[in-house]
N, C-alpha and C positions, 0 to 999 in steps of 0.2 A: 472487575477489571477487564474481562474479556467481552468482546462484542461491541455493538454500537452503544454510545452514551444514551441513558434513559431520559427521554424528554419529560418536562414537568407535566403534571396532570392538567386536563383541560380547564378544570375549575380554577386552578391557581393562575393559569394564563389569562382567563377572563377577568379575575379579580385584579390582576396586575394592570390590565388595560383600563379598568374603571378608575383606579387610583391615579390622581394627577401627579405628575412628576414635579417635585419642588427642588429648585436649585438654591440651596441655602447660602451659597456664596453671593449670588446676586441679591438675595433678600437682605443679607447683611450690608452689602454695599449701598443699597437703596436706603436702608434705615440710617446708616451713617451720613449719607448725603442729606437727607431730610433734617436730621438733627443738626448738622452743620449750618444748613440754610436758616433754620429757626433761631439758632444761636446768633448768627450774623444779624438777623432781623431784630432780635432783642438787644443786641449790642449797639445798633444804630439808633434805637429809641425813636422810631419814626411815628409821628402823630398823624393818623390818617383822617381825623375829623375835619381840621381846617382845609385839607386838600379836597375832600368831598364837598364841603360847603362852598369852596371857591368855584367849583364847576357847576354845582347844582343850584346853590343860593348865593349868587355873587353880590346881592344888595344887603346882606345881613351884616350887622355890626359885630365886632369881636365878642361882645358879651352874649349876643344871641347865638353866635357860632359855638361858643363854649357850652351853651345849654343844649345843643343838638345831641341826639343819641341815635347813632346808626347801628344796624345789626353787627354782631361781633364777627361773623364770617366774612362780611364785606370789608370791614376794617382790617381783618387779618390778611386777606388776600392783597389789599393795597400795601400793607406794610411788608409783605413778602416780596412783592414785585416792584418795590420802589427802587429806583436806579442806584441809590446809595447802598442798598442791600444786594442787588444783582451784581454789582461790581466785584463783590467778594466771591462770586461763583466763577469769574473769569479764570483765576488760577486753577480751579478744579477742572474746567473743560480743557484748558490748554495743557495741563498736566496729563489728563486722560489721553488727549490726542498724541502728545509726545510719547507717552508710554506705549500706545498702540503702534506707532511708527517705529519705535525702538524694538518692540517685540517682532514686528514684521521683518525688520532688518536682521535681527538676530536669527530668526527662523530661516531667512533666505541664505544667510551665510552658514549657519550651523547644519542645515539639512540639504544644502546645495540645490536650492530651488532654481528653476530656470529664469524666473522673473518675480517681481514683487507681488503681482496679482496672484500668482500661485501660492506664495507665502501668505498673502492676506486671506485667501480662501481657506488655507490650511488652519490659520489661526482662528478664523471664524468657526470652522468646524470643531476645533478643539474647545472653544468657549461654549458651543451648544452641547458638546459631548454626546452627539447622536448623529447618525447618518440619515440622509433623506430617503424616504421610502420610495420615491419616484426614480432614484438613480439606478442605472444598470449595474448589476453585480459583476465584479471582475472575476473572470474564470481563471482559476489557478490550476496549473498542471506542472508536473515535474520538469517538462522541457521548456515551458514558457514563463516560469516563475522569475528567473533572473531578468528577462527582458521587461516584465511587468514592474519589477522593482526599479529598473532604470528609468522607466517612463512615468511612474507614479510615485510621488513622495508619500502618499498615504500607505502604499504597500511597502515602501522602503523604510519608513519611520514608524508608521502605525496608524490606526484608525482615529476616529470612527469612519468605517467604510464597509460596504457590503461586498462579500466574496461568495463565489460559487465553486464548491468542490464537486468535480464530476463524479459520476458513478464509478465504482471500483477504485476509488482513491480515498485517502485520509490525509488531513493537514494537521501539522503540529504548530501551535501558536505560542509565541513568547510575549512577555511584557517586561520592558526594561531589562532585556537580556536574561530573563528567568523564565523557566518553563511555566506555561499557563494552563493549557488544555489541549485536547485532541478533538478535531472537528471531523464528523462523518460526512458522507456525501450529502449535498443539499446547499441551500442558501443560508448564510450566517452573517451576523453583524459583529464586526470586530469593535471592541471598545477603544477608549482613548489609549494610544500608544501600544495597542496590540497589533502584532504583525505576524505573518506566516513565515516561519523559519524553514519549513520543508514540506513537500507534498510527496506522499508515499503511494506507490502503485500497489494495490492489493491483488491484482491479477497475476496469474502464473507468469514468471519471467524465464527467459532462455538466454544464456550467454554462450558464445562459441569462441574458441581460441585456436588459431592456426599456427602450425609449425612451432610447437612448444619445444624448446631446447632441453635435451636430456643427456645423461652421461651414464654409461654402464659401469659395472664394477671393474672391468678391465680397461677403462679409460677411452672407450669408443663413443664418440658423440652420435646422437640420432635425434630425430624430430617426430612429432605426432600431432594429431588434432584431437580436441576434446570439446564436449558440449554438456551443459548441465541445465536442468529445469528446476525451478524452486519458486517459493512464494512466502509472503509474510505469514507468521503463525496465525491461524484463523481463530484459535481459542475455542470455538464451537463449530458445529457442523453447519454448512450453508443451508438456508431455507428459502422459501419463495419470497418472504418479506425481506430477508437479509441475504441476498445472494453472495455478498462479499463481507462476511463478518471478519473481525480482526481482534487481536489481542492488543489492548491499549499500551501495555508495557513494551510489547515487541515493536509497535509503531514508534513509540518514543525512543527506544534504543536505536532503531534504524535511522531516525532523523539526526541523531548525534553521532552516528558511526561514520567515520571518514578520516582520511589522512592525505597529506600532501606528498605526492610521488617525487621521484628525482627530476622528472621533466617539468615539475611545477603544476601538474594537473591534480586536481582534488578528486580522490576516489570517494565513491558513495557506498551505501550499504549493499547494493546489488553487484559490486565488484568483489566483495569478500568471498562468495562461494567459489568463483573461478580461481581466485588466488589460493584457496585451500586445496582445490583439485590439483593445481600445478605443483604445489609443495608436496602433497602426498604422492603424486605420480613420480616426481623426481626422486623421492626417497625410496619408493618401491623399485624403480628401475636401477638405482644405484646398488641394489643388493644382488643383482643378477648379471651374468655375463652376456655378451652379444650372442654367442651360440645358443644359449638357453632361451633368450628372448625372441630371436628371429629365426635361427636355423635349427630349431629343435625338430625332432621327428613328428611332434604333434603341436604345431604352432597355435592351433585354435584353442587347445586346452590351456596353453601358457597365457594367451591373451585373455581368456575367460578368468583365469585365476588372478591375473593382474588387475582386471576391472573389478572383480569382487573385493580384492584387498583395498583398493582405493575407495570403493564405495563404502565399505565398513568404516574406514577411518574418517571420511568426510561426513557420513551420516551421524557419527557420534559427536561431531563438533558443531554442526549448524544449528540443531535445536537449542543449544545453550545460548545462542545469540538471537533467538526468536525467529529463526528462518526454518521453514518446513521444506526439506528436499523432496523432489519428485522423481527425477530420472537423471542418469549419468551415462554418457557414451564416450568411449575412448577409441580413436582411430588406430590404423596400422602403424607400427613403429617403422620408421624409415631411416636407415643409416646413410652416411654420405655416399655420393656416387663412386668415389674412389674405393671405398670399402666394398660396395656391392660388386664393382668390376673385379677387384682382387679375389673376392670369394667365388665369383663365376669362373675365373681362370683356374682357381684351385679345384673347383668341382669338375671342370672339363679335363684337367690333367688327371684327376683321379679316375674319371670314367675311361679316358684313353688307356690308362694303365691297366684297368680291369679288363678292357676289351683286348688289349695285347696279350695279357695272360691267358684269356679264354681262347684266343686264336692260336697261341702257342700250344696249349693243351690239345686242341683239336688237330693241329698239324702233326704233332708227335704221334697221335693215334693213327692218322692216315699213313704216315711214313712206316710205322710198325706194320700196318696191314699190307702195305705195298711190298715190304721186304719179305714178309711171310708168303705172299702170293708169288713173288719172284722165285723164292726157294722151292715152292711147290711146283712151279713151272719147270725149273731145272730138273727136279726129280722126275717129273712126267716125261721130259725130253729124254733123259737117260733111259727111263723104262721103255720108251718107244724105240729108241735105237737098239737096245738089247733085244727087244722082241722082234724087231726087223731082222737083225742079224741071225737070230735063232730060226726064224722062218726061212730065211735064205739058205741056211745050212741044211735044213730039213728038205727043201726042194732040190738043192744041188748035190746033196749027199756030201761026199768028202771033198768034192771039187767046188770051191767058192770063187766065183768070178766077180770081178769088180763091177761089171754091168748089172748083174742081178742084185748085188749088195746096194748099189746106188739107188736102184728102183725101189727097193724095200725101204731104204732110208727116206726117200722122197715121199713115199706113201705114209710112213709113220709121221713125218713132219706135217703133211696135209691134215691128217686126222687130229694131230695135236693142236693145230691152229683152229680147227673147227670146234673142238671140244674144250679147249683152254684159251679163253680170250687173253689178249695181251693186257697186262696191268699198266695203267698210265702212270707216268711220273707225277710226283706232287706238283700241283699247280697246272697240270695239263688239262685240255678240254676233253669232254666225253666223246666228241665226234672224231677225235684222232684215233681212237681204238678201231673203229670200222675201217678207216683209211689204211692204217698200218696192216690190218688183217688182209684186206683186199690186195695191197701191194705185195705182201709176202706170198699169198696164194698165186698171184700172177707170175711171180719169179719162179716158184716151184713148178708151175705148169710149163713155162718156157724151158726150164732145166730138164724136165722129163722128156719133152719133145726132142731136145738136143741129144739126149742119151739114146732114144729110140732110133735116131737117124745115124748113129755110129755104125761102121762096118763090123762084120763078125769077128775079124781078126783083132779088133781093138776092144773087144768086149771084156778082155781080162784086165783092162786098164781102168782104174777108178777115176772119173773126172773130178776135177777140183771145183767145188762150188764157190 
């Protein structure tokens, strides 16, 4: 069943060529015609002797003519071709001509021949029951078979006709709407009323589908692309002599696999694998949510698992139909633009929320550090003031003047500014620290100069800063 059909041995083919072909129908018709002719001759009872004597020996008397004896084959031929006998053959020839014309008219109407000559040639070929060896074989392909049927009544109705099956193809032949045989690549002669019902491409096929509609378990529509490579079941491994082997049963099933779609288009065997891919893919996607299929943390693993699940399901179905799957690819799942936009806005809102929380946490830490630094600065200021007052008391003894006290306070403030930088407020620039320190130092220097220029009698008065 698998592989190419086995040709007959060379000895059998040679013996078949030596034996003459006998058409027993014509032999029977000729025998019946001769029998009718002889019967009509006997029925007319033609005496050929007087006829011959009249032309050969016109001077003989009737008694002498009766005594003549001519060869039997001569008298038989004269009796057969005598006009009274030949007149009985007129209905035979007229009936034969009428029968042929009626058959031509019937063939022209029945098989929709373009003209009577085409119908006459077809009838003549049917009577011979063989194709001419000098005629060019018609090349049949899956794409051009329909056009050949429209142009040739021999391929539309049946042979005898010569056909050429290209390499990498196989043809399924019917006779009277019944399966007949499978033809391998090469030149073949179709018998009477044999016609090619389908031509199957044995080479690897690839089908691609764009924007396949899908629906997730949460009701979100999406689309994707898919492609599949496959071929007819080879049955055996390819060899150098048979680069395109095939399983005869698989080719036969492929020829009769088809259905009429809703749009009126007839699907063929090579449309089945992609249909199964679409069905399996839709079933697998319907079991998962949109977040799992597209927005998962590991989308590549999800896509790989989806492809493997579809591949297992399709690979289990195709071999049962005589199709050998080779490769399957599934593209990226694409949701509608509105869904993608909505998800993008949701993602941006989540990111902005996380950033705001992070900034709030960082600002709280800075505020806390600023408050601590401000408290430390106040403590340092108080310590500087206390130390300045203590030093002033030690220098002046029991008599504390406002002038001396102010000088010590200014000196303590200057040292505090140099050793304890001013802490910026939250959101302030780092350059403001140096400017604030320089301005404060300048004010202290001016205030010290004013104190030194005061008269002696006003030294006991403490200036207001």
